[in-house]
Structures are given as structure tokens and as C-alpha cells.
N, C-alpha and C positions, 0 to 999 in steps of 0.2 A: 504494500500500500504506500503510495507516494503522497506527500502533503502538497497542498496548493501554496506555492511561494508567495502569492499575492495576499494571503491572509496571515502569514507568519508574523508574529509580534503585534498583531492588531487586536484591539479589544472588540470582539464580535458583538458584545452587548451594547456598545455605544453606537448611536446612529452615525452615519457618514456625515461629514461636514456639509452644510448647505451653502451653496454659492449662488448668489443672485446674479441675474444677467447684467451684462454691460449696458450702460446708458450713453452711447456715443453722441447722440444729439444733444442731450443735456450737458455733457462735458464740453462739447463744442461751444455751446451758448455761455457756459461759465468762462471758458477761455476767451470768448469774444467780449466779456465784460458785462454780461447781463446781470442785473441786480436780482437778489433773491425773490422779491415780490413778483417780478416778471417770470422768473423761473417756475415758481409755484403755480402761476396761472397757466403757463404753457405746458408744464409737466406735473399736474396735480397728483398723480399716482407715485411720484418719486419721493422716497423718504429723504433723499439727499437735499432736494429743493426745500423741503420743510425744515430739515436740520439747519440749513444755512439761514433761513428766516429766524429760527429759534436762537441761533448763535448771535445773530445781529441784535435781536431784541435783548438777549441776556447781557451782551457787552454794553448796551446802552442803558442798563438798569430797568428795563421793562419786564419785570419778573412774570407777571400774569400773561403777557403776550408770549414770552419765551415758553412758559408752561404750555399754553394752548398750541403754539406751533410745534413744539416738541411732541406733544400728544398726538397731533395729526401725523407727524413723521413716523412716530412709533407704530400707529395703526396702519399706515400705508406700508410700512416695512413688514408688519405681521402678515398683511395680505400678500405681499410679494414673496415672503418666505414660505407661506403655505402653498402658494402657486408653484414654488420650486421644490416642493416635497417635504418641507419641514413639518414635523408633527408636534410642535410645542416644546420641544427640548432638543438639546444637542448642539454641537459646535456650529457657530456662525463666525468663521475666522476673520479677524481683522486683516490678515495678510491678503485676503481676496478683496481688492479695492472696491468692487461694487457693493460689498457688505457694509462698508464704512458709513454710508448715509444712515442706515438703520441703527448702527451702533452709536453714532454721534447723536442721533435723536434720542435714543434710549438713555445715554449718559446725561444729556442735558435735561431730559425729563426727570431724572433722579435729582439733579441739582435744584431744579425749579421746585420740585415736590418738597424737598428739604426746606427750601426758602419759605414756602407757604405753610409749613407744619404738617405735611402729609406723611407722618412717620411710617405707617403701614405700607404705603406705596413705595417709599424709599427702600424699605427692606425687600419688597418683591422685585423692584427694579435692580437692586444690587445683586440679588440671587440670579435673576435672568441674565444680567450682564456677565456675571462670573461663569454661568453655564455656557453662554454663547462663546465667550473668549476671555479666559482669565487675565489676559494681558491688556485687554482693551481699555479698562478703566484707568489703569496706570498710564498707558500711552496718551489717553485723552486728557488726563489731569496734567501731565507733563506738557503737552501741547498748549493747553489753556494757560499754564503758568508762564511759558516762554513767549506766547503770543500777546498776552494781555499785560 
């Protein structure tokens, strides 16, 4: 009996990582300098567009708007993840760039939730973020510290 080399060393109980599809049109518009408000109108299903709106609102001290935008980005990301086969748990790796919009929205939703005193939600978001990618929160925290 020979073993399958593609499964050697893998945790067969853990779901395969979910990788969202590329968004080349959105990325082209970002590169062209479109503002997040226009991106969200043009790409309303994109969690990245909503995450960008949330980040702008957060950086300007508009906590409630940041929370609302991040929540939309989170839900749009959940829709996309489910469409890509995600079943509510398992890896959503930061290393796969199209996943970053969802992870950014999720991270910012956690920050805004903490700012408005939603402790239970903060715990759920932290658990989901760690399940998705244990390195994402640290990377996002570091980026926010060095950018702001």
C-alpha cells in the first residue's frame, strides 16, 4: 500500500484554505486613484471597497461610520467566502491578497466594536480572525501603527 504524497503532513480534519477570487477591475480603479466612496458604488459586493471606506472613516475619527462600513465589508466578505466554498470556519490566509479586503474589514470591525463597547462582538471577531489567519491581526495592527 502506497501513501498519497499530497496528503503527507496535512491535517485532514482542517478545511482547505479559502481563497477569494481576484478583483482586477477594482484594483485597476484603486491604482487609477478612485476614492473609496466611488469604489463602493461601482463594486458594492467587494469587501475591499468597504474596508477602504471603513479605514478612511476610522482614520478621521468617524467611529460609527467606520463600524457601519466595516460591517458591510464583513458581510460582503462572508458572502464571497461562502461562494468560494467556505463553511464558516477554517483558514482564510492573509498571504492570498484577494482575502485581505475581508480580513481588513473584519479587523476594523473589531476595533470599531471595541470603541463603541460591543465586548461580545469583539470576542467573536477576535476568534474568527484568529481562525481565519492567526497572523492577520498582528500584521494589520503593525500596518495601522506604521501608517497612522
